[in-house]
Backbone as a printed PyTorch tensor [residue, N CA C, xyz], in Angstrom:
tensor([[[137.5050,  75.6260,  66.1640],
         [135.7400,  75.1150,  66.0240],
         [135.2740,  74.6320,  67.1900]],

        [[135.7260,  73.6250,  68.0460],
         [135.3000,  73.1940,  68.8630],
         [135.3410,  74.6470,  70.2730]],

        [[136.1800,  75.4540,  70.0340],
         [135.7630,  76.9060,  70.5270],
         [134.1770,  77.3750,  70.3820]],

        [[134.0420,  77.5570,  69.1090],
         [133.0740,  78.1600,  68.6640],
         [131.7770,  77.3900,  68.9950]],

        [[131.5620,  76.0900,  69.1220],
         [130.8200,  75.6610,  69.3460],
         [130.4170,  75.5510,  70.7890]],

        [[131.3690,  75.7180,  71.7460],
         [131.0390,  75.7030,  72.8570],
         [130.6750,  77.3300,  73.3020]],

        [[131.2840,  78.2090,  72.6150],
         [130.4950,  79.4400,  72.5430],
         [129.3650,  80.0040,  72.1950]],

        [[129.3720,  78.9580,  71.0120],
         [127.3950,  78.8710,  70.4840],
         [126.5790,  78.0610,  71.8140]],

        [[127.0160,  76.9970,  72.2530],
         [126.0720,  76.5400,  73.4290],
         [125.9460,  77.3180,  74.7910]],

        [[127.2450,  78.1850,  75.0290],
         [126.6750,  79.0100,  76.1400],
         [125.7920,  80.0800,  76.0010]],

        [[126.2640,  80.9050,  74.4090],
         [124.8790,  81.6780,  74.1850],
         [123.6560,  81.2310,  74.5600]],

        [[123.6610,  80.1120,  73.8960],
         [122.5140,  79.5910,  74.0370],
         [121.8390,  79.1710,  75.2930]],

        [[122.2700,  78.7320,  76.0950],
         [122.1030,  78.3700,  77.8210],
         [121.7930,  79.9580,  78.2340]],

        [[122.9830,  81.1810,  78.0730],
         [121.9080,  82.3070,  78.3650],
         [120.9850,  82.6920,  77.9240]],

        [[120.3160,  82.0980,  76.6140],
         [119.3900,  82.9890,  76.0970],
         [118.0950,  82.2250,  76.8840]],

        [[118.4190,  80.7670,  77.3050],
         [117.2730,  80.0070,  77.7030],
         [117.1200,  80.5080,  79.5180]],

        [[117.8520,  80.6920,  79.8540],
         [117.8870,  81.5180,  81.0740],
         [117.3920,  82.6850,  81.5670]],

        [[117.9480,  83.7710,  80.8070],
         [117.6000,  84.6990,  80.5490],
         [116.1250,  85.5250,  80.0950]],

        [[115.6470,  84.3960,  79.0290],
         [114.1590,  84.4330,  78.3570],
         [113.4510,  84.7570,  79.1350]],

        [[113.1870,  83.4650,  80.1300],
         [111.6400,  83.8730,  80.8620],
         [112.1210,  84.7980,  81.8360]],

        [[113.0310,  84.9320,  82.3200],
         [112.9050,  86.5300,  82.9460],
         [112.8020,  87.9010,  82.7520]],

        [[113.3800,  88.2330,  81.4590],
         [112.5920,  89.1690,  80.7540],
         [111.1800,  89.3580,  80.8090]],

        [[111.1040,  88.1170,  79.8820],
         [109.4800,  87.5910,  79.6010],
         [108.8060,  88.2390,  80.5410]],

        [[108.2890,  87.9030,  81.5420],
         [108.3320,  87.8140,  83.1980],
         [108.0000,  89.8630,  83.5260]],

        [[108.6850,  90.2250,  82.5660],
         [108.9670,  91.6540,  83.4360],
         [107.9500,  92.5610,  84.0910]],

        [[107.6720,  92.7280,  85.3200],
         [106.3610,  93.6130,  85.6500],
         [106.4770,  95.1750,  84.6230]],

        [[105.4990,  95.5000,  84.5040],
         [105.2990,  96.8780,  83.7830],
         [103.9000,  97.3950,  84.2850]],

        [[103.9430,  98.8350,  84.3040],
         [102.9970,  99.7730,  84.3160],
         [101.9410,  99.1250,  83.5470]],

        [[101.1310,  98.9100,  82.4270],
         [100.7880,  98.5370,  81.7460],
         [ 99.9750,  97.1220,  82.4110]],

        [[100.8470,  96.1880,  83.0400],
         [100.5660,  95.2290,  83.5110],
         [ 99.4450,  95.2850,  84.8130]],

        [[100.5640,  96.0690,  85.7620],
         [100.2480,  96.9770,  87.2700],
         [ 98.7880,  97.5180,  86.8990]],

        [[ 98.8220,  98.2490,  85.9580],
         [ 97.5790,  99.4570,  85.8000],
         [ 95.8950,  98.1950,  84.9880]],

        [[ 96.2480,  96.8900,  84.5700],
         [ 94.7390,  96.1670,  84.0610],
         [ 94.9090,  95.4500,  84.7390]],

        [[ 96.0500,  95.0340,  85.8840],
         [ 95.5480,  94.3680,  87.3900],
         [ 94.5500,  95.5180,  88.7040]],

        [[ 95.0950,  96.5300,  88.6510],
         [ 94.1890,  97.0730,  89.4830],
         [ 93.2530,  97.6900,  88.8020]],

        [[ 92.7580,  97.5690,  87.9590],
         [ 91.8390,  98.1210,  87.2010],
         [ 90.4440,  98.2280,  87.9150]],

        [[ 90.0720,  96.8350,  88.6200],
         [ 88.8860,  96.7400,  89.0120],
         [ 88.3530,  97.9660,  90.7050]],

        [[ 89.9060,  98.3360,  90.7440],
         [ 90.1170,  98.8980,  91.6850],
         [ 88.9770, 100.4850,  91.7690]],

        [[ 89.3700, 101.0680,  90.5070],
         [ 89.6400, 102.6000,  89.2950],
         [ 88.0540, 103.0230,  90.3730]],

        [[ 87.0880, 102.5700,  90.3560],
         [ 85.9310, 103.2530,  90.6940],
         [ 86.0470, 103.2890,  92.1170]],

        [[ 86.3990, 102.3840,  92.7390],
         [ 86.4170, 102.3080,  94.4230],
         [ 87.5830, 103.8590,  94.4370]],

        [[ 88.6080, 103.5070,  94.1540],
         [ 89.3030, 104.5810,  94.4360],
         [ 88.9370, 105.8200,  94.1390]],

        [[ 88.0690, 105.8660,  93.1490],
         [ 87.8710, 107.5180,  92.8170],
         [ 86.4030, 107.8800,  93.4660]],

        [[ 85.9780, 107.1060,  94.1720],
         [ 84.6300, 107.6040,  94.0400],
         [ 83.8790, 106.7040,  95.6230]],

        [[ 84.6540, 105.3940,  95.7470],
         [ 84.2610, 104.8690,  97.4120],
         [ 82.8140, 103.6980,  96.8860]],

        [[ 82.2340, 103.8470,  97.9740],
         [ 81.0130, 102.4140,  97.4280],
         [ 82.0870, 101.0680,  97.6870]],

        [[ 80.9860,  99.7590,  97.8450],
         [ 81.5860,  98.5070,  98.1190],
         [ 82.5020,  98.4830,  96.8850]],

        [[ 83.4260,  97.7230,  97.9760],
         [ 84.8800,  97.5110,  97.2690],
         [ 84.7400,  95.9430,  96.6180]],

        [[ 84.7770,  95.8860,  95.3770],
         [ 85.0440,  94.8030,  94.4490],
         [ 85.2930,  93.9060,  94.7190]],

        [[ 84.9280,  93.0120,  94.6130],
         [ 85.9110,  91.1770,  94.9300],
         [ 87.3540,  91.1700,  93.9770]],

        [[ 86.9530,  91.6660,  92.7680],
         [ 87.5590,  91.5590,  91.6660],
         [ 89.0990,  92.5820,  92.1610]],

        [[ 88.8730,  93.5710,  92.9760],
         [ 89.7870,  94.4920,  93.0790],
         [ 91.1310,  93.7650,  94.0370]],

        [[ 90.0160,  93.1040,  95.2190],
         [ 90.8480,  92.3440,  96.2150],
         [ 92.2200,  90.9890,  95.2790]],

        [[ 91.3070,  90.6510,  94.4090],
         [ 91.7970,  89.6470,  93.6560],
         [ 92.9060,  90.0110,  93.1580]],

        [[ 93.1750,  91.1190,  92.0580],
         [ 93.8330,  91.5130,  91.5590],
         [ 94.9410,  92.5660,  92.1630]],

        [[ 95.0460,  92.8250,  93.9840],
         [ 95.8010,  93.2170,  94.6550],
         [ 96.6270,  92.0030,  94.8060]],

        [[ 95.6870,  90.8800,  95.1250],
         [ 96.5310,  89.4430,  95.5740],
         [ 97.7210,  88.9760,  94.1400]],

        [[ 96.9870,  89.2500,  93.4330],
         [ 97.8560,  88.8990,  92.3780],
         [ 99.0450,  89.6970,  92.0790]],

        [[ 98.9670,  90.7730,  92.2650],
         [ 99.8750,  92.0260,  91.9950],
         [100.7100,  91.4980,  92.9560]],

        [[100.3770,  91.1250,  94.0320],
         [101.1350,  90.6310,  95.3070],
         [102.2620,  89.5960,  94.8820]],

        [[101.6850,  88.5110,  94.1570],
         [102.4820,  87.5340,  93.6530],
         [103.2700,  87.9140,  92.3430]],

        [[102.9910,  88.4120,  91.6960],
         [104.2140,  88.8100,  90.6310],
         [104.9730,  89.4920,  91.0620]],

        [[104.9350,  90.2260,  92.1600],
         [105.9810,  91.1750,  92.4590],
         [107.4240,  90.4140,  93.2220]],

        [[107.7930,  89.7730,  92.8440],
         [108.6040,  88.7290,  93.9890],
         [110.1740,  89.0600,  94.4430]],

        [[110.5790,  90.0950,  93.4620],
         [112.1140,  90.4840,  93.7710],
         [112.1340,  91.6630,  94.3530]],

        [[112.2460,  92.3540,  94.2020],
         [112.8920,  93.8720,  95.0490],
         [112.5210,  94.4200,  93.5640]],

        [[113.1750,  94.0160,  92.8630],
         [113.2680,  94.8310,  91.3790],
         [111.8090,  95.3880,  91.0000]],

        [[111.1810,  93.9600,  91.0010],
         [109.7160,  93.7610,  90.8900],
         [108.7340,  94.5410,  91.8450]],

        [[108.9790,  94.4160,  93.3420],
         [107.9490,  95.4250,  94.0060],
         [108.4260,  96.4880,  93.6540]],

        [[109.5040,  96.7670,  93.8570],
         [110.0810,  98.9530,  93.5030],
         [108.9800,  99.2590,  91.8250]],

        [[109.0890,  98.4740,  90.8190],
         [108.7490,  98.5960,  89.7660],
         [107.0180,  98.7840,  90.0590]],

        [[106.5170,  97.9590,  90.9960],
         [105.2070,  97.7670,  91.0230],
         [104.6600,  98.7290,  92.0520]],

        [[105.2650,  99.0360,  92.4540],
         [105.1360, 100.1650,  93.7600],
         [105.2170, 101.4610,  92.6420]],

        [[106.1520, 101.6100,  91.7400],
         [106.1610, 102.9830,  90.9910],
         [105.0130, 103.1010,  90.2560]],

        [[104.4890, 101.8420,  89.6950],
         [103.5340, 102.1420,  89.1610],
         [102.1330, 102.2690,  89.8180]],

        [[102.0480, 101.8670,  91.0270],
         [100.9310, 102.1630,  91.8590],
         [100.8590, 103.4570,  92.0930]],

        [[101.9190, 104.1830,  92.1270],
         [102.1660, 105.7010,  92.6370],
         [101.8340, 106.2890,  91.2310]],

        [[101.6620, 106.0870,  90.0250],
         [101.3110, 106.7230,  88.9010],
         [ 99.4200, 105.9240,  88.8770]],

        [[ 99.6130, 105.1450,  89.3320],
         [ 98.0090, 104.8230,  89.0970],
         [ 97.0220, 105.6640,  90.0320]],

        [[ 97.6370, 105.6630,  91.0360],
         [ 96.8010, 106.6300,  92.1160],
         [ 96.6890, 108.1200,  91.8130]],

        [[ 97.5840, 108.5140,  90.8490],
         [ 97.3690, 109.5480,  90.4370],
         [ 96.2820, 109.8030,  88.8780]],

        [[ 96.6090, 108.6300,  88.3020],
         [ 96.1070, 108.3330,  86.9190],
         [ 93.9960, 108.0920,  87.6830]],

        [[ 93.8140, 107.3410,  88.2590],
         [ 92.6650, 106.9320,  88.5040],
         [ 91.8320, 108.4100,  89.6360]],

        [[ 92.4320, 109.3200,  89.9370],
         [ 92.2620, 110.1700,  90.4310],
         [ 91.5530, 109.8480,  91.9580]],

        [[ 92.5510, 108.9850,  92.3100],
         [ 92.1120, 108.5960,  93.7850],
         [ 92.1690, 109.2670,  94.8430]],

        [[ 91.1930, 109.3970,  96.1330],
         [ 90.8020, 109.9730,  97.0210],
         [ 92.3370, 109.2420,  98.2040]],

        [[ 93.5040, 109.8600,  98.7110],
         [ 94.5380, 109.1120,  98.8070],
         [ 93.9210, 108.4200, 100.0970]],

        [[ 93.2500, 108.6620, 101.3780],
         [ 92.9940, 107.6530, 102.2180],
         [ 92.5610, 106.2410, 101.4500]],

        [[ 91.6310, 106.2720, 100.6460],
         [ 90.6190, 105.1160,  99.8850],
         [ 91.6370, 104.0990,  99.3230]],

        [[ 92.8610, 104.9430,  98.7920],
         [ 93.9530, 104.0870,  97.6990],
         [ 94.5590, 103.5930,  99.3190]],

        [[ 95.2330, 104.4670, 100.1490],
         [ 95.7420, 103.9080, 101.2900],
         [ 95.1780, 102.7190, 101.7870]],

        [[ 93.8470, 102.7120, 102.0390],
         [ 93.5140, 101.3850, 102.5170],
         [ 92.9590, 100.2980, 101.9340]],

        [[ 92.9070, 100.1500, 100.8680],
         [ 92.9320,  98.9860,  99.8620],
         [ 93.4810,  97.7050, 100.3870]],

        [[ 94.9400,  97.5000, 100.3310],
         [ 95.6820,  96.5520, 100.7650],
         [ 95.3920,  95.8850, 102.0140]],

        [[ 94.6160,  96.8750, 102.8710],
         [ 94.2060,  96.1010, 104.7530],
         [ 92.9540,  95.9780, 104.3050]],

        [[ 92.1840,  96.7640, 103.6820],
         [ 90.5990,  95.9340, 103.4020],
         [ 90.7740,  94.6610, 102.7990]],

        [[ 91.2560,  94.3510, 102.0620],
         [ 91.5200,  93.1550, 101.1030],
         [ 92.3530,  92.0910, 102.0470]],

        [[ 92.9200,  92.6000, 103.2850],
         [ 93.3550,  91.6180, 103.8310],
         [ 95.0820,  91.6780, 103.5920]],

        [[ 95.8710,  92.0810, 102.8230],
         [ 96.9970,  92.0290, 102.0840],
         [ 97.6140,  92.4840, 102.7970]],

        [[ 99.2280,  92.0690, 103.2160],
         [100.1130,  93.0420, 103.7710],
         [101.1640,  92.9680, 102.5030]],

        [[101.2880,  94.6970, 102.2480],
         [102.7300,  94.6580, 101.0120],
         [103.6670,  95.7680, 101.7220]],

        [[104.6080,  96.1230, 101.2290],
         [106.0690,  96.6980, 101.5100],
         [105.5230,  97.7810, 100.9620]],

        [[104.7010,  98.3640, 100.9240],
         [104.7570, 100.0090, 100.3700],
         [103.0050,  99.9720, 100.3070]],

        [[103.0310, 101.3870, 100.1240],
         [102.1070, 101.7830, 100.9100],
         [101.2290, 102.2930,  98.9350]],

        [[ 99.4670, 102.2680,  99.1770],
         [ 99.1490, 102.5670,  97.9150],
         [ 99.0010, 104.1620,  98.1960]],

        [[ 99.9680, 105.0040,  97.2810],
         [ 99.8410, 106.7700,  97.6480],
         [100.5560, 107.2630,  96.7300]],

        [[100.3340, 108.1330,  96.2830],
         [100.7250, 109.0860,  95.1720],
         [102.5700, 109.8240,  95.4080]],

        [[102.6920, 109.4400,  96.8740],
         [103.7600, 109.9470,  97.6620],
         [104.4530, 109.0130,  98.0500]],

        [[104.8570, 107.5350,  97.8750],
         [105.5510, 106.3880,  98.1440],
         [106.5570, 106.8840,  97.6310]],

        [[107.8320, 106.5390,  98.3550],
         [109.1990, 106.4100,  98.0700],
         [109.1610, 105.2030,  97.4690]],

        [[109.3700, 105.0450,  96.3300],
         [109.5860, 103.4370,  96.2740],
         [111.0770, 102.6520,  95.9250]],

        [[112.0250, 103.8230,  95.8670],
         [113.5490, 103.3240,  96.3510],
         [113.7500, 102.9420,  97.7180]],

        [[112.5700, 102.4760,  98.1420],
         [112.8390, 102.3170,  99.6620],
         [112.3690, 101.0740,  99.9590]],

        [[111.4040, 100.5050,  98.6020],
         [111.0890,  98.9370,  98.4720],
         [112.2010,  98.0910,  99.0980]],

        [[111.5830,  96.9730,  99.8350],
         [113.1750,  96.0230,  99.6390],
         [112.4510,  94.8950,  99.1900]]])
């Protein structure tokens, strides 16, 4: 009986620790919605919306681990394609916003190399 109680406590502790980690997983849906203010600019140019830069800052803050950064990178490559982005506009977004990222906004970025 004492062994079962210890096991139950261990399982509960694991659930408490693992729960927030999986709940905060970065998904392409989150990345797409965070970058949605950038869509028109990436496709058509014009003035850069402040909400676009705010979204890129938010994305950088959300991608805290290597796994998150690789996932964000993969989703960004998909977003660049989905938004019919002109390559140079997408690639210039982080620098135009004054934000350093460990990957490029490009449909050709190899996200496996992101640290």
